[in-house]
LOSENU-62074 format. One record per residue (C-alpha): residue in one letter; y, z, x. Coordinates in Angstrom, 1 decimal. Layout:
N
<r><residuo>A</residuo><c2>Y</c2><c3>Z</c3><c1>X</c1></r>
...
***
This chain:
232
<r><residuo>M</residuo><c2>39.4</c2><c3>38.0</c3><c1>-36.9</c1></r>
<r><residuo>L</residuo><c2>38.2</c2><c3>39.7</c3><c1>-33.7</c1></r>
<r><residuo>R</residuo><c2>35.3</c2><c3>41.5</c3><c1>-35.7</c1></r>
<r><residuo>N</residuo><c2>34.2</c2><c3>38.0</c3><c1>-37.1</c1></r>
<r><residuo>V</residuo><c2>34.2</c2><c3>36.4</c3><c1>-33.5</c1></r>
<r><residuo>T</residuo><c2>32.3</c2><c3>39.3</c3><c1>-32.2</c1></r>
<r><residuo>A</residuo><c2>29.7</c2><c3>39.2</c3><c1>-35.1</c1></r>
<r><residuo>V</residuo><c2>29.2</c2><c3>35.4</c3><c1>-34.4</c1></r>
<r><residuo>G</residuo><c2>28.9</c2><c3>36.0</c3><c1>-30.7</c1></r>
<r><residuo>R</residuo><c2>26.0</c2><c3>38.7</c3><c1>-31.5</c1></r>
<r><residuo>A</residuo><c2>24.2</c2><c3>36.2</c3><c1>-33.7</c1></r>
<r><residuo>I</residuo><c2>24.4</c2><c3>33.5</c3><c1>-31.1</c1></r>
<r><residuo>L</residuo><c2>23.0</c2><c3>35.9</c3><c1>-28.5</c1></r>
<r><residuo>I</residuo><c2>20.1</c2><c3>37.0</c3><c1>-30.7</c1></r>
<r><residuo>V</residuo><c2>19.3</c2><c3>33.4</c3><c1>-31.6</c1></r>
<r><residuo>S</residuo><c2>19.2</c2><c3>32.4</c3><c1>-27.9</c1></r>
<r><residuo>L</residuo><c2>17.1</c2><c3>35.4</c3><c1>-27.0</c1></r>
<r><residuo>G</residuo><c2>14.7</c2><c3>34.5</c3><c1>-29.7</c1></r>
<r><residuo>S</residuo><c2>14.5</c2><c3>30.8</c3><c1>-28.7</c1></r>
<r><residuo>A</residuo><c2>13.9</c2><c3>31.9</c3><c1>-25.1</c1></r>
<r><residuo>A</residuo><c2>11.1</c2><c3>34.1</c3><c1>-26.1</c1></r>
<r><residuo>L</residuo><c2>9.5</c2><c3>31.4</c3><c1>-28.3</c1></r>
<r><residuo>L</residuo><c2>9.7</c2><c3>28.9</c3><c1>-25.4</c1></r>
<r><residuo>S</residuo><c2>8.2</c2><c3>31.4</c3><c1>-23.1</c1></r>
<r><residuo>Q</residuo><c2>5.2</c2><c3>31.6</c3><c1>-25.5</c1></r>
<r><residuo>N</residuo><c2>4.8</c2><c3>28.0</c3><c1>-26.0</c1></r>
<r><residuo>T</residuo><c2>4.9</c2><c3>27.3</c3><c1>-22.2</c1></r>
<r><residuo>R</residuo><c2>2.7</c2><c3>29.9</c3><c1>-21.2</c1></r>
<r><residuo>P</residuo><c2>-0.8</c2><c3>28.4</c3><c1>-20.3</c1></r>
<r><residuo>S</residuo><c2>-3.7</c2><c3>29.5</c3><c1>-22.5</c1></r>
<r><residuo>V</residuo><c2>-7.0</c2><c3>30.6</c3><c1>-21.4</c1></r>
<r><residuo>I</residuo><c2>-9.5</c2><c3>27.6</c3><c1>-21.2</c1></r>
<r><residuo>S</residuo><c2>-12.0</c2><c3>28.1</c3><c1>-24.0</c1></r>
<r><residuo>A</residuo><c2>-13.3</c2><c3>24.7</c3><c1>-25.0</c1></r>
<r><residuo>A</residuo><c2>-17.1</c2><c3>24.9</c3><c1>-25.0</c1></r>
<r><residuo>S</residuo><c2>-17.4</c2><c3>21.3</c3><c1>-24.1</c1></r>
<r><residuo>T</residuo><c2>-15.3</c2><c3>21.5</c3><c1>-20.9</c1></r>
<r><residuo>E</residuo><c2>-17.2</c2><c3>21.5</c3><c1>-17.7</c1></r>
<r><residuo>F</residuo><c2>-15.9</c2><c3>21.8</c3><c1>-14.0</c1></r>
<r><residuo>P</residuo><c2>-17.7</c2><c3>20.4</c3><c1>-11.2</c1></r>
<r><residuo>V</residuo><c2>-17.0</c2><c3>22.6</c3><c1>-8.1</c1></r>
<r><residuo>I</residuo><c2>-18.3</c2><c3>23.3</c3><c1>-4.6</c1></r>
<r><residuo>L</residuo><c2>-18.5</c2><c3>26.8</c3><c1>-3.5</c1></r>
<r><residuo>R</residuo><c2>-16.6</c2><c3>28.0</c3><c1>-0.6</c1></r>
<r><residuo>Q</residuo><c2>-19.2</c2><c3>30.6</c3><c1>0.4</c1></r>
<r><residuo>R</residuo><c2>-22.9</c2><c3>31.0</c3><c1>0.1</c1></r>
<r><residuo>V</residuo><c2>-24.3</c2><c3>33.1</c3><c1>-2.7</c1></r>
<r><residuo>E</residuo><c2>-27.8</c2><c3>34.7</c3><c1>-3.0</c1></r>
<r><residuo>A</residuo><c2>-29.1</c2><c3>36.9</c3><c1>-5.8</c1></r>
<r><residuo>G</residuo><c2>-29.9</c2><c3>40.4</c3><c1>-4.7</c1></r>
<r><residuo>K</residuo><c2>-27.9</c2><c3>40.0</c3><c1>-1.3</c1></r>
<r><residuo>T</residuo><c2>-24.4</c2><c3>39.0</c3><c1>-2.6</c1></r>
<r><residuo>P</residuo><c2>-23.2</c2><c3>42.2</c3><c1>-4.3</c1></r>
<r><residuo>V</residuo><c2>-21.7</c2><c3>42.7</c3><c1>-7.7</c1></r>
<r><residuo>G</residuo><c2>-17.9</c2><c3>42.5</c3><c1>-7.5</c1></r>
<r><residuo>A</residuo><c2>-17.9</c2><c3>40.0</c3><c1>-4.5</c1></r>
<r><residuo>K</residuo><c2>-15.1</c2><c3>37.6</c3><c1>-4.7</c1></r>
<r><residuo>V</residuo><c2>-16.1</c2><c3>34.0</c3><c1>-5.1</c1></r>
<r><residuo>Q</residuo><c2>-14.0</c2><c3>30.7</c3><c1>-4.7</c1></r>
<r><residuo>A</residuo><c2>-14.8</c2><c3>27.1</c3><c1>-5.4</c1></r>
<r><residuo>K</residuo><c2>-12.9</c2><c3>23.8</c3><c1>-5.1</c1></r>
<r><residuo>L</residuo><c2>-12.8</c2><c3>21.4</c3><c1>-8.0</c1></r>
<r><residuo>S</residuo><c2>-14.4</c2><c3>18.1</c3><c1>-7.2</c1></r>
<r><residuo>L</residuo><c2>-12.8</c2><c3>16.1</c3><c1>-9.9</c1></r>
<r><residuo>A</residuo><c2>-9.6</c2><c3>16.4</c3><c1>-11.9</c1></r>
<r><residuo>T</residuo><c2>-10.5</c2><c3>17.7</c3><c1>-15.5</c1></r>
<r><residuo>M</residuo><c2>-8.6</c2><c3>17.6</c3><c1>-18.7</c1></r>
<r><residuo>T</residuo><c2>-8.5</c2><c3>20.9</c3><c1>-20.5</c1></r>
<r><residuo>D</residuo><c2>-6.8</c2><c3>22.2</c3><c1>-23.7</c1></r>
<r><residuo>A</residuo><c2>-4.2</c2><c3>23.7</c3><c1>-21.3</c1></r>
<r><residuo>G</residuo><c2>-3.6</c2><c3>20.4</c3><c1>-19.4</c1></r>
<r><residuo>V</residuo><c2>-5.0</c2><c3>18.6</c3><c1>-16.4</c1></r>
<r><residuo>I</residuo><c2>-6.5</c2><c3>20.6</c3><c1>-13.6</c1></r>
<r><residuo>P</residuo><c2>-6.1</c2><c3>18.5</c3><c1>-10.6</c1></r>
<r><residuo>Q</residuo><c2>-8.9</c2><c3>17.7</c3><c1>-8.1</c1></r>
<r><residuo>D</residuo><c2>-9.2</c2><c3>20.3</c3><c1>-5.1</c1></r>
<r><residuo>A</residuo><c2>-7.9</c2><c3>23.0</c3><c1>-7.4</c1></r>
<r><residuo>T</residuo><c2>-9.3</c2><c3>26.5</c3><c1>-6.3</c1></r>
<r><residuo>F</residuo><c2>-11.2</c2><c3>28.4</c3><c1>-8.8</c1></r>
<r><residuo>S</residuo><c2>-11.4</c2><c3>32.2</c3><c1>-8.1</c1></r>
<r><residuo>G</residuo><c2>-13.7</c2><c3>34.8</c3><c1>-9.6</c1></r>
<r><residuo>E</residuo><c2>-16.5</c2><c3>37.2</c3><c1>-8.9</c1></r>
<r><residuo>V</residuo><c2>-20.1</c2><c3>37.9</c3><c1>-8.9</c1></r>
<r><residuo>I</residuo><c2>-20.9</c2><c3>39.8</c3><c1>-12.1</c1></r>
<r><residuo>E</residuo><c2>-24.6</c2><c3>40.2</c3><c1>-11.8</c1></r>
<r><residuo>S</residuo><c2>-26.9</c2><c3>39.9</c3><c1>-8.7</c1></r>
<r><residuo>V</residuo><c2>-30.4</c2><c3>41.0</c3><c1>-8.8</c1></r>
<r><residuo>A</residuo><c2>-33.4</c2><c3>40.1</c3><c1>-6.4</c1></r>
<r><residuo>K</residuo><c2>-36.8</c2><c3>38.9</c3><c1>-7.7</c1></r>
<r><residuo>T</residuo><c2>-39.5</c2><c3>41.5</c3><c1>-7.7</c1></r>
<r><residuo>A</residuo><c2>-43.2</c2><c3>41.2</c3><c1>-8.6</c1></r>
<r><residuo>T</residuo><c2>-42.4</c2><c3>42.2</c3><c1>-12.3</c1></r>
<r><residuo>T</residuo><c2>-38.7</c2><c3>41.0</c3><c1>-12.8</c1></r>
<r><residuo>P</residuo><c2>-37.0</c2><c3>37.7</c3><c1>-12.2</c1></r>
<r><residuo>S</residuo><c2>-34.0</c2><c3>37.0</c3><c1>-10.0</c1></r>
<r><residuo>R</residuo><c2>-30.6</c2><c3>37.1</c3><c1>-11.8</c1></r>
<r><residuo>L</residuo><c2>-27.3</c2><c3>35.8</c3><c1>-10.9</c1></r>
<r><residuo>A</residuo><c2>-24.0</c2><c3>35.5</c3><c1>-12.8</c1></r>
<r><residuo>I</residuo><c2>-20.6</c2><c3>34.4</c3><c1>-11.4</c1></r>
<r><residuo>R</residuo><c2>-17.3</c2><c3>34.3</c3><c1>-13.6</c1></r>
<r><residuo>M</residuo><c2>-14.2</c2><c3>32.5</c3><c1>-12.8</c1></r>
<r><residuo>D</residuo><c2>-11.1</c2><c3>34.0</c3><c1>-13.9</c1></r>
<r><residuo>S</residuo><c2>-8.5</c2><c3>31.6</c3><c1>-12.5</c1></r>
<r><residuo>A</residuo><c2>-7.7</c2><c3>28.1</c3><c1>-11.3</c1></r>
<r><residuo>Q</residuo><c2>-4.9</c2><c3>27.6</c3><c1>-8.7</c1></r>
<r><residuo>W</residuo><c2>-3.3</c2><c3>24.4</c3><c1>-7.2</c1></r>
<r><residuo>K</residuo><c2>-0.1</c2><c3>23.4</c3><c1>-5.3</c1></r>
<r><residuo>N</residuo><c2>2.3</c2><c3>23.4</c3><c1>-8.3</c1></r>
<r><residuo>G</residuo><c2>0.6</c2><c3>25.5</c3><c1>-10.9</c1></r>
<r><residuo>S</residuo><c2>-2.1</c2><c3>27.8</c3><c1>-12.2</c1></r>
<r><residuo>V</residuo><c2>-4.0</c2><c3>28.7</c3><c1>-15.3</c1></r>
<r><residuo>P</residuo><c2>-6.2</c2><c3>31.6</c3><c1>-16.4</c1></r>
<r><residuo>V</residuo><c2>-9.9</c2><c3>30.7</c3><c1>-17.2</c1></r>
<r><residuo>K</residuo><c2>-12.9</c2><c3>32.3</c3><c1>-18.2</c1></r>
<r><residuo>V</residuo><c2>-15.9</c2><c3>30.1</c3><c1>-17.1</c1></r>
<r><residuo>Y</residuo><c2>-19.3</c2><c3>30.8</c3><c1>-15.7</c1></r>
<r><residuo>L</residuo><c2>-21.8</c2><c3>29.2</c3><c1>-13.4</c1></r>
<r><residuo>T</residuo><c2>-24.3</c2><c3>27.2</c3><c1>-15.3</c1></r>
<r><residuo>S</residuo><c2>-27.8</c2><c3>26.1</c3><c1>-14.3</c1></r>
<r><residuo>W</residuo><c2>-26.5</c2><c3>22.5</c3><c1>-13.9</c1></r>
<r><residuo>F</residuo><c2>-25.6</c2><c3>20.7</c3><c1>-10.8</c1></r>
<r><residuo>Y</residuo><c2>-24.8</c2><c3>17.1</c3><c1>-9.6</c1></r>
<r><residuo>P</residuo><c2>-27.2</c2><c3>15.7</c3><c1>-7.0</c1></r>
<r><residuo>L</residuo><c2>-26.2</c2><c3>13.6</c3><c1>-4.3</c1></r>
<r><residuo>T</residuo><c2>-27.1</c2><c3>9.8</c3><c1>-4.3</c1></r>
<r><residuo>A</residuo><c2>-27.4</c2><c3>8.2</c3><c1>-0.9</c1></r>
<r><residuo>I</residuo><c2>-25.7</c2><c3>4.9</c3><c1>-0.1</c1></r>
<r><residuo>T</residuo><c2>-27.3</c2><c3>2.7</c3><c1>2.4</c1></r>
<r><residuo>P</residuo><c2>-24.8</c2><c3>1.3</c3><c1>4.9</c1></r>
<r><residuo>R</residuo><c2>-24.4</c2><c3>-2.4</c3><c1>4.9</c1></r>
<r><residuo>D</residuo><c2>-25.9</c2><c3>-4.3</c3><c1>8.0</c1></r>
<r><residuo>L</residuo><c2>-23.4</c2><c3>-6.2</c3><c1>9.8</c1></r>
<r><residuo>S</residuo><c2>-25.8</c2><c3>-7.6</c3><c1>12.5</c1></r>
<r><residuo>N</residuo><c2>-26.8</c2><c3>-11.1</c3><c1>12.8</c1></r>
<r><residuo>S</residuo><c2>-29.6</c2><c3>-11.1</c3><c1>15.3</c1></r>
<r><residuo>P</residuo><c2>-33.3</c2><c3>-10.6</c3><c1>14.2</c1></r>
<r><residuo>E</residuo><c2>-33.5</c2><c3>-7.8</c3><c1>16.6</c1></r>
<r><residuo>D</residuo><c2>-30.5</c2><c3>-6.0</c3><c1>14.9</c1></r>
<r><residuo>A</residuo><c2>-31.9</c2><c3>-6.9</c3><c1>11.6</c1></r>
<r><residuo>S</residuo><c2>-35.1</c2><c3>-5.3</c3><c1>12.4</c1></r>
<r><residuo>H</residuo><c2>-33.4</c2><c3>-1.9</c3><c1>12.2</c1></r>
<r><residuo>S</residuo><c2>-31.9</c2><c3>-2.5</c3><c1>9.0</c1></r>
<r><residuo>D</residuo><c2>-34.9</c2><c3>-1.0</c3><c1>7.1</c1></r>
<r><residuo>R</residuo><c2>-34.8</c2><c3>2.2</c3><c1>9.2</c1></r>
<r><residuo>A</residuo><c2>-32.9</c2><c3>5.2</c3><c1>7.7</c1></r>
<r><residuo>W</residuo><c2>-30.0</c2><c3>6.3</c3><c1>9.7</c1></r>
<r><residuo>A</residuo><c2>-29.9</c2><c3>10.1</c3><c1>10.1</c1></r>
<r><residuo>G</residuo><c2>-26.1</c2><c3>10.0</c3><c1>10.5</c1></r>
<r><residuo>P</residuo><c2>-24.0</c2><c3>12.8</c3><c1>11.9</c1></r>
<r><residuo>G</residuo><c2>-25.8</c2><c3>15.8</c3><c1>12.8</c1></r>
<r><residuo>N</residuo><c2>-29.2</c2><c3>14.0</c3><c1>12.9</c1></r>
<r><residuo>Y</residuo><c2>-30.1</c2><c3>15.1</c3><c1>9.5</c1></r>
<r><residuo>P</residuo><c2>-32.8</c2><c3>12.6</c3><c1>8.3</c1></r>
<r><residuo>M</residuo><c2>-32.7</c2><c3>10.8</c3><c1>5.0</c1></r>
<r><residuo>P</residuo><c2>-35.3</c2><c3>11.7</c3><c1>2.5</c1></r>
<r><residuo>G</residuo><c2>-38.7</c2><c3>10.2</c3><c1>3.5</c1></r>
<r><residuo>S</residuo><c2>-37.7</c2><c3>9.1</c3><c1>7.1</c1></r>
<r><residuo>P</residuo><c2>-38.8</c2><c3>10.8</c3><c1>10.4</c1></r>
<r><residuo>A</residuo><c2>-36.3</c2><c3>13.1</c3><c1>12.1</c1></r>
<r><residuo>S</residuo><c2>-34.9</c2><c3>11.0</c3><c1>14.8</c1></r>
<r><residuo>P</residuo><c2>-31.5</c2><c3>10.6</c3><c1>16.4</c1></r>
<r><residuo>P</residuo><c2>-29.1</c2><c3>8.1</c3><c1>14.7</c1></r>
<r><residuo>R</residuo><c2>-29.7</c2><c3>4.3</c3><c1>15.6</c1></r>
<r><residuo>F</residuo><c2>-26.7</c2><c3>2.2</c3><c1>16.3</c1></r>
<r><residuo>P</residuo><c2>-26.9</c2><c3>-1.6</c3><c1>16.4</c1></r>
<r><residuo>P</residuo><c2>-27.2</c2><c3>-2.8</c3><c1>19.9</c1></r>
<r><residuo>S</residuo><c2>-24.2</c2><c3>-4.6</c3><c1>21.5</c1></r>
<r><residuo>D</residuo><c2>-23.8</c2><c3>-6.7</c3><c1>24.7</c1></r>
<r><residuo>K</residuo><c2>-22.9</c2><c3>-4.9</c3><c1>27.7</c1></r>
<r><residuo>G</residuo><c2>-19.2</c2><c3>-5.3</c3><c1>28.8</c1></r>
<r><residuo>R</residuo><c2>-18.2</c2><c3>-6.9</c3><c1>25.4</c1></r>
<r><residuo>D</residuo><c2>-16.2</c2><c3>-5.0</c3><c1>23.0</c1></r>
<r><residuo>D</residuo><c2>-15.5</c2><c3>-7.1</c3><c1>19.9</c1></r>
<r><residuo>G</residuo><c2>-14.0</c2><c3>-4.0</c3><c1>17.9</c1></r>
<r><residuo>T</residuo><c2>-16.9</c2><c3>-4.0</c3><c1>15.5</c1></r>
<r><residuo>V</residuo><c2>-17.8</c2><c3>-0.5</c3><c1>14.4</c1></r>
<r><residuo>P</residuo><c2>-21.2</c2><c3>0.2</c3><c1>12.8</c1></r>
<r><residuo>P</residuo><c2>-20.6</c2><c3>1.5</c3><c1>9.3</c1></r>
<r><residuo>A</residuo><c2>-21.1</c2><c3>5.2</c3><c1>8.6</c1></r>
<r><residuo>P</residuo><c2>-23.5</c2><c3>6.4</c3><c1>6.1</c1></r>
<r><residuo>S</residuo><c2>-22.0</c2><c3>8.0</c3><c1>3.1</c1></r>
<r><residuo>S</residuo><c2>-23.1</c2><c3>9.7</c3><c1>-0.2</c1></r>
<r><residuo>N</residuo><c2>-21.9</c2><c3>9.9</c3><c1>-3.7</c1></r>
<r><residuo>I</residuo><c2>-22.3</c2><c3>12.6</c3><c1>-6.4</c1></r>
<r><residuo>S</residuo><c2>-24.6</c2><c3>11.3</c3><c1>-9.1</c1></r>
<r><residuo>Q</residuo><c2>-22.8</c2><c3>10.5</c3><c1>-12.5</c1></r>
<r><residuo>H</residuo><c2>-25.6</c2><c3>12.7</c3><c1>-14.3</c1></r>
<r><residuo>R</residuo><c2>-25.9</c2><c3>16.2</c3><c1>-13.9</c1></r>
<r><residuo>V</residuo><c2>-29.4</c2><c3>17.9</c3><c1>-13.7</c1></r>
<r><residuo>L</residuo><c2>-30.8</c2><c3>21.4</c3><c1>-14.3</c1></r>
<r><residuo>M</residuo><c2>-31.6</c2><c3>23.4</c3><c1>-11.2</c1></r>
<r><residuo>K</residuo><c2>-35.3</c2><c3>23.5</c3><c1>-10.5</c1></r>
<r><residuo>N</residuo><c2>-37.1</c2><c3>26.7</c3><c1>-11.7</c1></r>
<r><residuo>V</residuo><c2>-33.9</c2><c3>28.2</c3><c1>-13.1</c1></r>
<r><residuo>E</residuo><c2>-33.0</c2><c3>29.2</c3><c1>-16.6</c1></r>
<r><residuo>S</residuo><c2>-29.9</c2><c3>30.5</c3><c1>-18.3</c1></r>
<r><residuo>D</residuo><c2>-29.4</c2><c3>33.5</c3><c1>-20.4</c1></r>
<r><residuo>R</residuo><c2>-26.3</c2><c3>34.3</c3><c1>-22.4</c1></r>
<r><residuo>S</residuo><c2>-25.4</c2><c3>37.9</c3><c1>-23.2</c1></r>
<r><residuo>S</residuo><c2>-23.7</c2><c3>39.2</c3><c1>-26.3</c1></r>
<r><residuo>D</residuo><c2>-20.4</c2><c3>39.2</c3><c1>-24.5</c1></r>
<r><residuo>G</residuo><c2>-20.6</c2><c3>35.6</c3><c1>-23.8</c1></r>
<r><residuo>A</residuo><c2>-21.5</c2><c3>35.8</c3><c1>-20.2</c1></r>
<r><residuo>V</residuo><c2>-23.9</c2><c3>33.4</c3><c1>-18.7</c1></r>
<r><residuo>A</residuo><c2>-26.5</c2><c3>34.6</c3><c1>-16.1</c1></r>
<r><residuo>L</residuo><c2>-29.1</c2><c3>32.4</c3><c1>-14.2</c1></r>
<r><residuo>T</residuo><c2>-32.6</c2><c3>33.6</c3><c1>-14.1</c1></r>
<r><residuo>S</residuo><c2>-35.5</c2><c3>32.6</c3><c1>-12.0</c1></r>
<r><residuo>T</residuo><c2>-39.1</c2><c3>33.9</c3><c1>-11.9</c1></r>
<r><residuo>H</residuo><c2>-39.9</c2><c3>31.7</c3><c1>-8.9</c1></r>
<r><residuo>S</residuo><c2>-37.8</c2><c3>32.9</c3><c1>-6.2</c1></r>
<r><residuo>N</residuo><c2>-34.3</c2><c3>34.5</c3><c1>-5.5</c1></r>
<r><residuo>I</residuo><c2>-31.5</c2><c3>32.1</c3><c1>-6.6</c1></r>
<r><residuo>K</residuo><c2>-29.5</c2><c3>30.7</c3><c1>-3.7</c1></r>
<r><residuo>L</residuo><c2>-26.2</c2><c3>28.7</c3><c1>-3.8</c1></r>
<r><residuo>D</residuo><c2>-25.0</c2><c3>26.8</c3><c1>-1.0</c1></r>
<r><residuo>K</residuo><c2>-21.5</c2><c3>25.2</c3><c1>0.1</c1></r>
<r><residuo>T</residuo><c2>-22.5</c2><c3>21.5</c3><c1>-0.1</c1></r>
<r><residuo>T</residuo><c2>-24.0</c2><c3>21.2</c3><c1>-3.8</c1></r>
<r><residuo>T</residuo><c2>-21.7</c2><c3>20.4</c3><c1>-6.7</c1></r>
<r><residuo>Y</residuo><c2>-22.4</c2><c3>23.1</c3><c1>-9.3</c1></r>
<r><residuo>V</residuo><c2>-21.1</c2><c3>23.2</c3><c1>-12.8</c1></r>
<r><residuo>L</residuo><c2>-18.8</c2><c3>25.7</c3><c1>-14.4</c1></r>
<r><residuo>A</residuo><c2>-18.3</c2><c3>26.0</c3><c1>-18.1</c1></r>
<r><residuo>V</residuo><c2>-17.5</c2><c3>28.5</c3><c1>-20.9</c1></r>
<r><residuo>G</residuo><c2>-21.3</c2><c3>28.7</c3><c1>-21.9</c1></r>
<r><residuo>D</residuo><c2>-24.4</c2><c3>26.9</c3><c1>-21.0</c1></r>
<r><residuo>L</residuo><c2>-24.3</c2><c3>23.0</c3><c1>-21.6</c1></r>
<r><residuo>L</residuo><c2>-26.5</c2><c3>20.8</c3><c1>-23.4</c1></r>
<r><residuo>P</residuo><c2>-28.1</c2><c3>17.6</c3><c1>-21.7</c1></r>
<r><residuo>K</residuo><c2>-25.9</c2><c3>14.6</c3><c1>-21.8</c1></r>
<r><residuo>N</residuo><c2>-27.1</c2><c3>11.6</c3><c1>-23.7</c1></r>
***
């Protein structure tokens, strides 16, 4: 009788261990591999071909929550990776730059990835602030571009300090002039004078015969498994 109980106990233990191993395999996040998945991100550091060395660590913040075959990666998730190719332009050879991201992390999770910087980005579209003034004098300023914080002029406007609607002295009615803002375009576009090159191992590199490729910390670039086709 004791032998039978012992045998049953061993069988239950084996089944339990097998189930735990299977559950572990099923819940482990898979590497993102869907060719159609793209990630709009903003880099946390500037990168320049030929100056940023190969092996330099790179991070980027996800601009929009994205559905993948491993689940949803939330907005503001941090992508981490490195520069895998960095060559400055010369008189005979083009500039080359390649960045591979290996992981995405957020507050309550993480997932391994294998995505590359592509030749696409999302440009900014300016939003003109609504004119709240009523007087003809105030309205005369409505067609002038407001440079906004930092005195950066809008395209096509002269570099001048920001203009605020005038107000009566000694009167404070709580009205605050609307701040200018900008939105990311709904349509990605190709980087100017930049092409993409995919190697035999699947890595995507950007090339340019025009100038050294430079990436900033304000543009929304696109990461993907491979280079992407234009959207219809």
